[in-house]
C-alpha positions in Angstrom: 0.0 -0.1 -0.2 1.1 3.5 -0.7 0.7 6.7 1.0 -0.5 8.8 -1.5 -3.9 9.7 0.0 -5.7 7.3 -1.7 -7.9 4.4 0.2 -6.2 0.8 -0.5 -8.7 -1.4 -2.1 -10.2 -4.3 -0.1 -7.5 -6.7 -2.0 -4.5 -4.5 -0.8 -5.5 -4.7 2.9 -6.5 -8.3 2.9 -3.1 -9.0 1.5 -1.3 -6.8 4.1 -3.0 -8.4 7.0 -2.5 -11.7 5.6 1.4 -11.1 5.8 1.0 -9.2 9.2 -0.9 -12.2 10.9 1.2 -14.8 9.1 4.2 -13.2 10.6 2.8 -13.3 14.4 1.2 -16.5 13.8 4.4 -18.2 12.4 6.1 -18.6 16.4 4.0 -21.9 17.1 5.6 -21.5 20.7 3.6 -18.5 21.3 0.2 -18.9 23.2 -0.9 -15.4 22.4 -0.3 -13.0 19.9 -0.8 -8.8 19.9 -2.6 -6.5 17.6 -2.0 -3.1 17.5 -5.3 -1.0 17.2 -4.6 -0.2 13.5 -4.1 -3.9 12.8 -7.4 -4.9 14.8 -9.2 -2.2 13.0 -8.0 -3.3 9.8 -9.0 -7.0 10.7 -12.5 -5.6 11.6 -12.8 -3.9 8.4 -12.1 -7.0 6.4 -14.4 -8.8 8.3 -17.4 -6.2 8.0 -16.3 -6.0 4.1 -16.9 -9.9 4.1 -20.1 -9.8 5.9 -21.3 -7.1 3.6 -20.2 -8.7 0.2 -22.0 -12.2 1.5 -25.1 -10.3 2.2 -25.2 -8.6 -1.5 -24.7 -12.0 -2.8 -27.2 -13.3 -0.6 -29.8 -10.9 -1.6 -29.1 -11.2 -5.2 -29.7 -14.9 -4.9 -32.8 -14.7 -3.1 
């Protein structure tokens, strides 16, 4: 993601979060991982986006 003031696409955010979470989860001996507030907000935004997309697909199918 670049810092030109443009909003990143959902795909860019998903890829970035995949990298962040993958690195944090790579330590199999860790019982916990810690997310910054920004990381947690991005994860929530992704989850909300998936829910919205699935709801739209459901509405179209129903």
